[in-house]
C-alpha positions in Angstrom: -30.4 -2.0 22.8 -31.0 -2.1 19.7 -33.8 0.3 19.1 -34.9 -1.5 16.1 -36.5 -5.1 16.0 -38.1 -4.0 19.6 -41.7 -4.2 18.5 -42.6 -4.8 21.7 -41.8 -0.9 22.7 -43.2 0.1 19.3 -47.2 -1.8 20.1 -46.8 -0.4 24.5 -46.5 3.3 22.4 -49.6 2.2 20.5 -51.2 0.9 24.1 -50.2 4.0 25.9 -51.9 6.3 23.2 -54.8 4.5 23.5 -54.9 4.7 26.7 -54.6 8.7 26.9 -57.7 9.4 24.0 -60.0 6.8 26.7 -59.2 8.3 30.0 -59.7 12.0 28.4 -63.4 11.8 28.3 -63.0 10.3 32.8 -60.5 13.3 32.8 -62.9 15.6 31.9 -65.8 15.1 33.4 -64.1 15.2 36.4 -62.9 19.0 35.6 -66.6 19.7 34.3 -67.9 18.4 37.7 -64.8 20.3 39.3 -66.6 23.8 37.4 -70.4 22.9 38.1 -69.1 22.7 42.3 -67.2 25.6 41.8 -70.7 27.5 40.2 -73.0 26.2 42.9 -70.7 27.7 45.6 -69.7 30.9 44.5 -73.5 32.0 43.5 -76.3 29.4 44.0 -77.4 30.0 48.0 -77.0 26.5 49.8 -77.0 25.5 53.2 -74.4 21.9 52.7 -71.8 20.9 51.4 -74.1 18.2 50.2 -76.6 20.2 49.6 -74.3 21.7 46.2 -72.8 18.6 45.7 -75.7 16.9 44.0 -76.6 20.7 42.6 -73.8 21.0 41.1 -74.5 17.1 39.6 -77.6 17.9 37.9 -75.7 20.9 36.8 -72.8 18.8 35.2 -75.7 17.0 33.4 -77.4 19.2 31.7 -74.0 20.6 30.4 -72.2 17.7 29.6 -72.5 17.3 26.0 -71.8 20.6 25.2 -68.1 20.2 27.2 -67.5 17.5 25.1 -68.4 18.9 22.0 -66.4 21.5 23.1 -63.3 19.0 23.7 -64.0 17.1 20.1 -63.5 20.7 18.6 -59.9 21.0 20.3 -58.7 18.2 19.6 -59.9 18.7 15.5 -58.1 22.1 15.5 -55.0 20.7 17.4 -55.2 17.8 14.6 -55.4 19.6 11.8 -53.1 22.3 13.4 -50.7 20.8 15.8 -48.2 21.6 13.5 -48.2 25.2 12.4 -48.3 25.0 16.6 -45.4 23.5 17.3 -43.6 26.0 14.4 -44.9 29.2 15.3 -43.8 29.1 19.2 -40.1 28.2 17.9 -40.0 30.4 15.1 -39.5 27.0 12.8 -39.7 27.3 8.9 -38.8 25.1 6.1 -34.8 24.5 4.4 -35.3 23.4 1.0 -32.1 21.5 -0.4 -31.5 24.4 -2.6 -29.8 26.0 1.3 -28.8 22.5 3.1 -27.8 19.7 0.3 -25.2 18.2 2.3 -28.6 18.1 5.6 -30.7 16.4 3.4 -28.0 13.9 1.1 -28.0 12.2 4.6 -31.2 11.6 5.6 -31.8 11.1 2.1 -29.8 7.9 2.5 -30.9 6.9 6.8 -34.6 7.3 5.1 -33.5 5.2 1.7 -31.6 2.9 3.8 -34.7 2.3 6.4 -36.7 1.8 3.7 -38.8 4.9 5.2 -40.7 8.1 3.5 -38.5 11.0 3.6 -39.4 13.7 6.5 -39.9 17.4 5.5 -36.7 19.3 6.6 -37.0 21.8 9.1 -35.1 24.8 10.6 -34.9 27.0 13.5 -32.5 29.9 14.0 -31.0 30.0 16.5 -27.1 29.7 17.8 -28.8 26.9 20.6 -27.9 23.1 19.7 -31.1 21.1 19.8 -33.8 19.1 16.9 -37.1 17.0 17.0 -39.1 15.6 15.6 -43.3 16.0 14.7 -45.8 14.2 12.7 -48.4 11.9 13.0 -48.5 9.8 9.7 -46.7 8.9 7.3 -47.0 11.9 5.2 -47.2 14.5 7.6 -43.8 13.6 9.7 -41.0 17.0 9.8 -37.1 17.5 11.1 -37.0 20.0 12.6 -32.6 21.7 13.4 -31.2 24.6 14.3 -29.2 26.6 12.7 -26.7 26.2 15.4 -26.3 22.4 15.6 -26.2 22.3 11.3 -22.9 24.9 12.3 -21.5 23.3 15.4 -21.6 19.4 13.9 -19.9 17.6 12.0 -21.2 15.4 9.3 -21.0 12.5 12.2 -22.5 14.5 13.9 -25.1 15.6 12.2 -26.0 12.2 11.5 -25.6 10.7 14.1 -29.0 13.7 16.0 -30.4 12.5 11.9 -30.8 9.2 12.8 -32.1 9.8 16.4 -34.7 11.7 15.3 -36.3 9.3 12.7 -35.9 6.4 15.0 -38.2 8.0 17.8 -40.5 8.6 14.3 -40.3 4.6 13.6 -40.7 3.8 17.5 -43.6 5.9 17.1 -42.8 8.1 20.3 -43.6 11.2 18.0 -46.6 10.3 17.6 -47.7 9.2 21.8 -46.0 13.0 22.2 -48.4 14.9 20.2 -51.4 13.3 21.2 -49.9 14.1 24.5 -49.6 17.6 24.6 -53.3 17.9 22.5 -54.4 16.3 25.8 -53.2 18.1 28.1 -53.5 21.0 26.9 -57.1 20.8 27.6 -56.9 20.8 30.1 -54.3 22.5 30.3 -56.6 26.1 28.4 -59.6 25.0 31.1 -57.3 25.5 33.8 -56.2 29.0 33.7 -59.9 30.3 32.3 -61.5 28.7 35.4 -58.4 30.3 37.7 -59.2 33.3 36.0 -62.7 34.3 34.8 -64.2 32.9 37.9 -61.5 32.6 41.0 -60.3 36.0 40.5 -63.2 38.3 38.7 -65.8 35.6 39.9 -69.3 35.2 37.9 -71.6 37.7 36.4 -75.5 36.4 37.3 -77.8 38.6 35.8 -76.3 41.4 35.5 -74.6 41.5 38.8 -71.2 39.7 40.1 -70.9 37.9 43.2 -67.6 37.6 44.3 -65.1 34.6 45.4 -66.6 34.3 49.0 -70.5 33.7 47.3 -72.8 34.5 50.0 -74.1 31.1 51.8 -72.8 29.1 54.6 -71.6 26.3 52.2 -70.4 27.8 49.7 -66.5 28.4 50.7 -66.9 24.9 51.0 -67.4 24.4 48.0 -64.8 26.8 46.2 -62.2 25.0 48.2 -63.5 21.5 46.8 -63.7 22.7 43.6 -60.0 23.8 43.4 -59.1 20.7 44.7 -61.0 18.3 42.1 -59.9 20.7 38.9 -56.3 20.7 40.4 -56.3 16.8 40.5 -58.1 16.6 36.7 -54.6 18.5 35.9 -52.3 16.8 37.8 -53.2 13.7 36.4 -53.8 14.4 33.0 -49.4 15.5 33.2 -49.2 12.2 35.2 -49.8 10.4 32.8 -47.7 13.3 29.9 -44.4 12.4 32.1 -45.3 8.6 33.0 -43.6 8.2 29.2 -40.6 6.7 29.1 -37.6 8.3 29.6 -36.3 5.1 27.6 -37.2 6.8 24.3 -34.0 8.7 24.6 -31.8 5.9 25.0 -33.6 3.7 22.5 -33.7 6.2 19.7 -29.7 6.8 20.9 -29.8 3.0 20.4 -31.1 3.5 16.9 -28.7 6.3 15.9 -25.8 3.9 16.8 -26.7 1.5 14.5 -28.5 3.9 11.6 -25.3 4.6 11.0 -22.6 2.1 12.5 -21.3 5.0 14.2 -22.2 5.1 18.5 -18.9 7.8 18.7 -21.1 9.9 16.4 -23.9 9.8 18.9 -21.4 10.1 21.7 -19.7 13.3 20.2 -22.5 14.9 19.2 -24.5 14.7 21.9 -21.6 15.8 24.8 -21.4 18.8 22.6 -25.3 19.8 22.5 -24.9 19.6 26.9 -25.5 22.7 28.2 -25.8 24.6 24.8 -29.1 23.0 23.9 -31.7 25.9 25.5 -34.9 26.5 23.0 -37.2 29.6 24.3 -40.3 27.2 23.4 -43.0 25.9 25.6 -42.1 22.7 27.7 -44.8 20.9 26.3 -42.3 20.9 22.7 -39.1 20.9 24.9 -40.6 17.7 25.9 -39.6 16.3 22.2 -36.1 17.6 20.9 -33.0 16.1 21.4 -32.6 17.2 25.0 -33.9 19.4 27.4 -32.4 19.5 30.6 -35.6 21.6 32.0 -37.5 19.8 35.6 -37.9 20.5 39.3 -35.4 19.4 40.8 -35.0 15.9 39.0 -38.7 15.8 39.6 -40.8 14.8 35.9 -37.5 15.1 33.8 -38.2 14.7 30.3 -34.6 12.9 29.0 -32.1 10.7 31.4 -29.0 13.2 31.9 -27.0 13.1 29.0 -23.4 11.9 31.1 -25.7 8.8 31.2 -27.0 8.3 27.8 -22.7 8.3 27.1 -22.6 5.8 29.0 -25.0 3.6 27.6 -23.9 4.4 24.1 -20.2 3.0 25.3 -21.8 -0.4 27.3 -24.4 -1.4 24.8 -23.2 0.0 21.6 -19.7 -0.3 21.6 -18.6 3.2 22.1 -15.8 5.2 23.2 -15.5 7.6 26.5 
């Protein structure tokens, strides 16, 4: 399970990043068409569903350049501001070497051993035990740890967690997750906008507001079709995000064992983290953390159970329970 030398895993992450970016315009067009169908169903006096769908397509032909421009603007803003948004969402701040010299030395030594540029260190002032890496480029990588992690774990365990996060950086997991967060964020924004402004408040045209029921025989059906399209576009975006393999956590654990030559330290760290990792943060950010137990009845779990991760370290890295 050695995480290094598994070039196919890195290639796979690079390919998924390309697929995410290539698939975005397709899902965006589906979302746009759903919005157009909903608009026609609410405000246009159509007689049949077919007539409404054709009219919606005509509307979309005029609007798609503006939608793509808006999406491009979102990507630009997210690309340059994602780190600040992540830090704001969890209350992270920069951690200086003077504040945590031992932690800095641990991270620096790990980076030197692999010839890596040292990431910046951040801290979240919480008793929870967790950590995550973020960034898109070598110069922007950051490793964020919690106060609880620093105060609870011993030196070897802290080193193992830092090595785990460095492995995510080396294996390009971090970049893939950031792209996925930006990708899904567009659909989350538009989905919320639609349900708040179109279906709950109605659409204001010419100074008059028409309710979601519309005033045409085919309007109600079109609204249902629009909702279905919007939901499908959003769910497909979520499926793409959740399709990111849980294998990345097994590989990062193995990478920590290889970097530190101490699988027992990673096992011990996971045991202490288990049940004490909960941080009040957006789901997209929690997906990036060393441990995330949030999942609906096990569906769409972003991390394998800690018990299985420990078993893997015992079986493949020579660790002891």
